[in-house]
N, C-alpha and C positions, 0 to 999 in steps of 0.2 A: 463400413467399414466399408480393404485393399485388394486389392484384390491383385490377384495376376492373372485376368483373363487370357485365351488364348485366341485371339483372331490377325492373323497378319497378313494384308492383302497387298498387291504390287504397284511400287512406284518407280518410274526410270530414276537411276541416277548413277553418277559416274564409279565406279567400283573404286574403293580404296587398295593400295598398293600392298598394304601389312594385313591382310585381311585373308581368312579362307574364300578361298572360290571353290563353289560348286555347281552341281548343274540344278534346275529348276524340279525337273520330274523325278529325282531321285530324293528328293528330299523332304522332310516331315517337318513341316512348320509351326513352331508352338511360340505365339508371341507373348509379352508379359504386359500390358499396357491397359489390362481392362479391370485392373482391383480385383482379384478374387483370388485368395490363396489358395485355391481346387487347381491345382496344375495340370489341367485338362489336355492333353497333348492332341492339337487337331492334325489331322493328315492333311494337307490342301493340296489338292490336284492342279493340273494347269489351269481350269477354268478359272478356278478361287484365285491362281498368282497374277492370271490376267485381268481380273477384278471385272468379272462378266457381272453383268445385272448390280451395279455398285452404287446406289442411289445415294450412297454418302458422298459421292465427287459429284453431285448436282449443286450448283451455285446455292440456290434456294434452301435446298436440305441442309448445306453447309451453316448458311447464317443462322439459320434455327438452332443448329447443334451448338454454334458460340452463344449464341443470346441464352440458351439454357443452361450451358456449364458455366459461363460467367455467372450468371445469377444464383446456383448454386454456391459458386466460390463466395461469391461478395457476401451472401447472406450468411453461409457456414462461418466463413472467418469472422465476420463482423460479431454476429451472434453468440459462436461459441467462446471469443476472446472476451467480449462482456461476461458472459456466465463466470468464467475464470477469475475477472477481476472484482465481481461482486462478492464471490466468495470470500475472497481474500483481506477486503477492503472494508470488508462488515463484519463485527467480530461474530454478532448473533447467528450469521450465516454460518461460521465454522465448525459444524457437525460432523460425526463423522459419514453420513449419508451424503451430505453436500460434498465431502471430499471426494468420495465415489463419483458424483456426478462430476465434478473437475475433471475425474481422469477420463470420462466417457467423452468429455468437451476438448479433452486435450486429443486423444483418439481420432476424433471427429475433427479437428483443425489438420490435423497429418493425412488424413485422407482428403482432404480439401486443398492441402498445398502440395503432396506428395503422389495424389494419384490423377485427379481429376484435369489438371492443367497438362500432365504428360499424355493422358489418355485423349484428350482433344487435340492436341497436336500428332498424337500416332494416328490418329482417325483421319483428320484430316490429309495428311501427306500418304500415309499408307506404309510408311518404312519406320524403326528404330531412328531418330535423329539424336540420339543424346549420350552416344559414346559407349566405351569400354565398362568403366569404370561405373556408371550408374546402371548399365548391364545387370551388374550382379547386386548392385544396391538398393535400387528401386523397388524390385519385387518382392523382398523381402520385406523391405519397409513397409511398402504399401500391406503386405500380411498379416504381419506384425501389429499396425493399427486397427484391422478387422479384429483378431483375435482379443485384444486389449478389450475392444468395445462387448464384446459377446460373453468373455470372463467375467467383466466388471458387474455385467446385466445378471449375471447368476450369484456372484458375491453380494450385489445389493438386495437380492431376493431373498435368497439362503439367509442374510442378516436378519433383516426383517421378519420372516418366518420366525428365527429363533426368538426373535423378542417377543413378539406379539403371540403368537401361537403357544409358544411355551411359558409365556408370561416371566419372561428373567431379566432382571431388575438391572444387571450387571451391562454396562454397555463397550462397547468397543473401544478402548483407548485408541489415541488420535496417534498415537507411535506405532502401535499394532495396526490401525489404517495404513500409516506408511510403509510398514514392513510388506502388508499385504498388497500395496501398489505396485512396489518394487518386483515381488513376488509374479506379479501379474504380466509386468513388462519381459521379465525373463523366462518365463513360462513362453510367452507368446511370442518373443523371439526365436527360440528352441523350436517351436512348432511350425516358424516361417524359414527356417534356416534352408532347409531341401532346397527351397526355390535360390538360395546364392550359391549353393553348392555346387546343385546339378543344372550346370547353363554354361552355355556358350555364346561369344558374340562373334558374327561372321557374313560374310557376304554372299548372297546368292544370286548366282548368274541366271537372269530371265530369258537373254539372247544376246547376241555379238553387240556390246556396246552398251547394254541396258542391263541394270543390275539393282538390288536393293540391299539396305542393312538389317540384318535380322539380331535379335534378341532372344535366343530360343533354350528350352529346355532340354537339358541332354542327359537320361536315366542312366544308369551304370549298364544296363542289360537289354531291355527294351520299353517302348511305349507302356505297355501294360503297366510298368511301376509308377508313371504318372498317373495313369488311371486308378490305380488304388488310392495312392496319395491324395485324388483329388477326391475321392470320395468319401475317405476317411475324414478330409478336412469338412466337406459338406456335412457331414454330423456334427464334429465337434462347433462349426460355426454356426450350424442355423438348427439342426435335430436335436442335440443335446440342450443349447438354450432353451429351444420351445419347451421341451419337457421339464427342465426346472422350473423355470419360469412360470408355466403354467400349474404345476404341482404346489408351488409355495404360494401363488398369490390367491388360489383357488383356495385355499385352505386357510389364508389370511383373511380373506374377504369373508367365507364363510365365520371366523370366528368375531370379525367385527360385525357383523350382521348379526349375529347371537347375540353378542353384547348390547348392540343398539335396542334390541327388543325387549330386552331385562328393564326391571325398574331402575333407574337412576344409570341408565347407559349411554344417556345423550348429553354428556359433558366435554367440554370445553375440548379435553385432550383426546377424547376418541374422536370426534369432529376432524381433528387435525390428522387423525389417523388415518381415517377413511378419505380426506382429500389427499394426502399425501400418497397413499396407495393409490388411488385411482390414477395420479398423474404418472405414478411411474409403471402402473399397467396400461396406461395408455404408450408412454414411451415404447414399450416392449411390443405391444400392438402394431405401432406403425413401423419398426424397425420388421416384424415379423411380414407386416404386407408389403412395404417396400423393396424387400431382399426376397419374398418368393417367386416372381418371374424369373430372377437372374438366376438365381438358383437352381429351378424348373429348367430353363434353359442348357445349364451348364450338365443337370443329371442328363438330360436330353443326349447331349453331344457324345458323354460317358461311355451309354447304352449304345447309341448309334451315330456313328460317326457322320451317314448319308445326310443328316440334317441340315449340315453344313450345303447342301445342294440346292436347299430351299430357297426360292427368288428373295433379296434383298434379307439375307439372311442376317448381314452384318449390319444392316440398319434395324432390323428389329434388335439385333444384341445389344446395339447402341443405345437403343430407346430403354431397354430394361435396364441398363446399366445407370443412366440418367435418374431412373425410376428408383435403386437402389440408392443412389448417392443423394437421393432427397431427404434420406434419414438423417443425413448430418447437419443439415441446416433446421431442419423441424423443430429438433428436442428446444432449443433455447425458446422458439416460439410458445412450444407447449408450456415450458416452464410460466413464462410470461401471465401465460392465458391461464391457468387452471392454479397458481401458485401465490397469493397474496404476497410473500416475504421476496419471491424473485422479483414481481410488478414493482413494488415498491422500490426496491433496491435500482432495477432498471429506469425505474423514472427519477431517480434523486441522482444517477449517474448520468443521465442523458438532459436532469435540470428540469424535466418535464412534473414536478410532483406540484401540482396547485396548493397543497397545505403549507408547502412550504412559501408560496408564492405570496401567501398572505400571513406570514410568521410575523409580519411587523406588526399586524392587530394584535393588542396585548389581549384583549378577548376572544381571541381565536383560539380553537381546541388545539393543543401539539397533534403530530402525527402520535399514532398509537404507540411508538417506539422507533428506536432508531432505524430497525429492520425487523419483523418478526422472524422469530427462527424459524426456519423450513422444515427441520425435520429433527427431535431431539428424543433419543433413544431411553431417555428417562422416563419421556411421556409416552412408551409403547406396552406400561403393562395395562393388560386387559382382567 
């Protein structure tokens, strides 16, 4: 997951004539490019506006940041697009769990395309370069993508918990799955909507002849409203998903372990359940670990804005943002590494499956199936 982090540093530019002008020392600046829906207002003083100690403006640092962001974007776009493609290409992958995984891939694609490029440009230039319309649209879209990811994690965990722990044979229909996915996006848009409503686009005067364009949150009463929203979104995006997933997967794992130790418990169906559950747990753990530093620094800012005075704070914040965004490109790698179904599908799409290269040999054994089913809820009766 987008987010709309709040770091605005100063760069000189010619001020536009149709935008409000304000004096730098009198304004609390909040930017929206760091992909965090937790709308944390950061009051930046003269030193922040002057860019004192800003290591992100060093040429060597910028080269490293560009390479890091481009790597995440390329792997994220290619990997998540491949996940979406194989699920819809191969009928045996069209299961409810895989449709939810596709939803995760779509939200990751949103972050790869709507968050990372804009964050990189903002970090390099130090001001909002994308105009008035995108100022209102992008922060909301970025936050929505993060909410979709976290809500989908919860849905997958709860649905598997329902099927495995409570021995329910009735699986969710594909129509119901589609309805849940639509509802997920609707709820995510609602949660992110304040970032589009309470916002303004303006020009911040630093000195005569020097100004920067700012895309800032503007809460109706005080910046405390933004802080409260930020803390609430931190709980919704991180605290609640961790609690729900930990509860669900601990019970699932306990049930599967108990069943595997019983006579006749080690059949193919339960081995598949264990492998799929292990893969999904790994995805959640990666999400939790990669996003922890970013959310920790956001919480620190909410509690005490003086952390902004730390040396090289912006560089540290950017590094944490890069670590968080790694989660958008790691998932497809985990699917291919931990799940034979996806691995076989990826190989077929990339024409790398050696079984097919030997298919002209009449005596060769055909591949197990077109593609093995990744997760079938009919097989989750324990």
